[in-house]
NUDRENVEX-917264 format. One line per 3 residues: number of its first residue (from 0); their letters; for each residue x, y, z of C-alpha. Coordinates in steps of 0.001 Angstrom, whole numbers, plus 500000, padded with zeros to 6 digits. Layout:
NUM) a) X,Y,Z  ...
END
This chain:
0) xxx) 500000,500000,500000  502841,502337,500865  504454,501847,497447
3) xxx) 501178,502667,495680  500712,505905,497636  504363,506790,497039
6) xxx) 503898,506216,493299  500854,508512,493249  502788,511084,495274
9) xxx) 505647,511147,492766  503173,511303,489865  501282,514235,491441
12) xxx) 504583,515985,492162  505648,515838,488521  502213,517016,487331
15) xxx) 502247,519869,489848  505665,521050,488693  504524,520978,485070
18) xxx) 501258,522806,485871  503124,525570,487675  505675,525964,484883
21) xxx) 502979,526157,482192  501139,529060,483857  501942,532594,482886
24) xxx) 503262,534923,485538  501315,537711,487213  503307,540465,485526
27) xxx) 503766,538787,482186  502603,541598,479944  504998,544041,478335
30) xxx) 503570,546915,480371  504698,545351,483675  508118,544491,482274
33) xxx) 509023,548195,481967  507703,549240,485354  504132,550157,484522
36) xxx) 501869,548992,487309  498501,547441,487027  495515,549740,487126
39) xxx) 493607,547480,489520  493960,548258,493179  493870,544684,494476
42) xxx) 495625,542909,491601  494477,541957,488159  490819,541231,487727
45) xxx) 491286,538239,485454  488906,535374,485987  490185,532057,487226
48) xxx) 491192,529930,484274  491394,526162,483965  495120,525986,484811
51) xxx) 494646,527544,488231  491858,525059,488961  494071,522150,487882
54) xxx) 496919,523490,490008  494614,523791,493026  493430,520204,492620
57) xxx) 497016,518956,492241  498101,520840,495375  495275,519240,497360
60) xxx) 496232,515782,496057  499914,516447,496805  499193,517459,500403
63) xxx) 496856,514506,500867  499456,512007,499717  502130,513757,501806
66) xxx) 500050,513471,504966  499115,509864,504122  502770,508916,503628
69) xxx) 503677,510582,506920  500979,508706,508814  501887,505407,507177
72) xxx) 505593,505761,507903  505052,506769,511537  502678,503872,512200
75) xxx) 505122,501330,510798  503039,500384,507750  505757,501588,505416
78) xxx) 507826,498486,505940  511236,498363,507456  513833,500820,506379
81) xxx) 517406,500035,505507  518623,501896,508585  516505,499709,510878
84) xxx) 517787,496575,509169  521379,497720,509628  520803,498491,513305
87) xxx) 519374,495014,513922  522271,493103,512367  525228,492419,514628
90) xxx) 528486,494042,513730  531158,491580,512675  534404,492380,514332
93) xxx) 537693,491556,512744  540034,489847,515185  542972,492013,516024
96) xxx) 546254,490338,515254  549077,491290,517506  551994,492794,515674
99) xxx) 554835,490416,515030  557953,491488,516819  561054,490376,514969
102) xxx) 563493,488448,517080  567156,489148,516905  569274,486357,515627
105) x) 573021,486240,516263
END
């Protein structure tokens, strides 16, 4: 189950990045590029287009999968991690050989 939610999370992340990059910026007209401000007092009065709705839906899905992954990993349903497996295995020690002291021969 964890792998399925993680797959959806990665998929929604990629779609969200693409949706944000496709949108045009707030000051994308030539008038704003040379310092001319908008005539609206509280920002542009453009209606909400389909890309902002898609972005909003993707953000909600992204946060939902993020919270789900957090809950699953804290409750132990995510499976065991590599770090936990390494902590459970005993450490193999290498026997220490004493240094060989050369004897003097006459």
